[in-house]
C-alpha positions, 0 to 999 in steps of 0.5 A, spaced: 106 737 723 108 743 727 114 747 730 112 750 736 107 749 742 103 754 740 102 752 733 100 745 735 095 747 740 089 746 737 086 742 743 081 738 746 080 742 753 081 739 760 075 735 761 077 730 755 081 724 757 087 723 753 089 716 750 096 714 748 099 718 742 095 724 744 099 730 745 099 734 752 100 741 752 103 745 758 103 752 761 108 752 766 107 759 769 100 759 768 100 765 763 095 762 758 101 761 753 103 754 751 110 752 754 112 745 753 109 739 749 109 731 751 106 725 748 101 721 752 103 714 754 097 712 758 092 714 763 092 710 770 090 712 777 088 719 776 095 720 772 097 722 765 104 718 764 108 722 758 114 722 754 117 729 754 123 731 750 128 737 752 126 736 759 130 735 765 130 731 772 131 737 776 138 737 774 138 743 769 145 742 766 142 737 762 136 736 757 134 729 755 128 725 753 124 722 760 118 719 762 114 723 767 107 723 770 102 728 772 096 729 775 090 729 770 087 735 774 094 739 774 093 746 773 099 747 768 096 742 763 092 746 758 089 741 754 091 735 749 091 734 741 090 728 737 095 728 731 092 725 725 097 719 724 097 715 718 
């Protein structure tokens, strides 16, 4: 359990291949600080597909939960974490 991205980010590095259910951590402005978190749905064709909340589809007047896709080697991905699901 965690309430901020920085607290939840005890992660595996960029060389790790994520699995469904992993958390994915993002650093949008590349300052070394975690800015956002999502949940990995799967990895396919060099991309990591996610579910992310508190985000928008370039229409910044409305936040929502969306499916997104990111290149596995995207510079803004800091890493991944595997929660201890019960």
